[in-house]
N, C-alpha and C positions, 0 to 999 in steps of 0.2 A: 428570475432564473435561480436556482436552489444551488446549493454546493455540488449534490450529486450532478445536476445537469452540467455545471461547469466542468466537472471531473470528466463527464462523458465525452466533453470535446477534448480533453487533453490525449495526447498519443498513448494509445494502447488500453486505457481505461474503460471498463464496460460496466454499465450498471444494472444492478438486478434487485428491483424492490427498494429498500431501505439501504442497500451497500453497493459500494463500487470495488471494482478488483482490477489488477493490472497484473502482468507476469514481467519479470526482469531479470537478467543475468548478472551476476556481479562475481568478479574473481574466481570465474570458472564454476560457480554455483548458479544454481536456478532459484528464483523465489516467487511466491504468490502474496501480493499485498493487497490487504482489504482493509476499506475504510467503512465503518459503521456510522451512519449518521445520528441513529437515536441516541447511542451512547458516546458520539464524538470521539471514536476511538481508532487506532490503527493497529492491525495484526499481521504479524509477519509469518509466512510458511515457508519452510524449505521444501522443495520439490525433488525427490530423488529420480535417480536415473531413467527409471522406468517410465517417467513423466505422469505416472496414474496416481502415485502416493506421495502425500505432504505430510510434515509434521510440524506443528507450530514451535517457532524458535524465539529466543529473548532478542529483544532490539540490538543488545550490546554485542550479539554475535553476528549482526548484519553490517556487511563493510560500509564504511562512512560514506562513500560516494553514492551509494544506492540510498541510503537513508536521507541525504540530502538531495536527491532527485525527487523523493517521495514529498519532502518538506515543499521544494519548489512547485511541485504539481498542486499540493494543497493551497498554498499561497494563491498562485496563479487562480485558482477556483473560489477563492475569497473565503477559505477555512484556515481558521488559524493554526501556521505549520507548527507551532508548539503542542499541539495535541499529539502528534508523532511521538514526542519522548513521554507521553505520559504511561505511567505504570499501570497495569490492570490490576 
């Protein structure tokens, strides 16, 4: 089983091709989080109120509990959770 397959089994994660995505709410804001297997990286997108528009945001702006949840999901899927903090 690949890391993507394992992420697909985690709550809320969906796999599309070589990437996995999950949507979370944190401190009143909505986020889309994407994990890309080929580059082994995590991207955060803040979803605006209309639910249709998302803008990329730096991980330092994402609430710590949300980042910790992503790290836990990665770890449970057999993906090194340290990649969550990698700069792009």
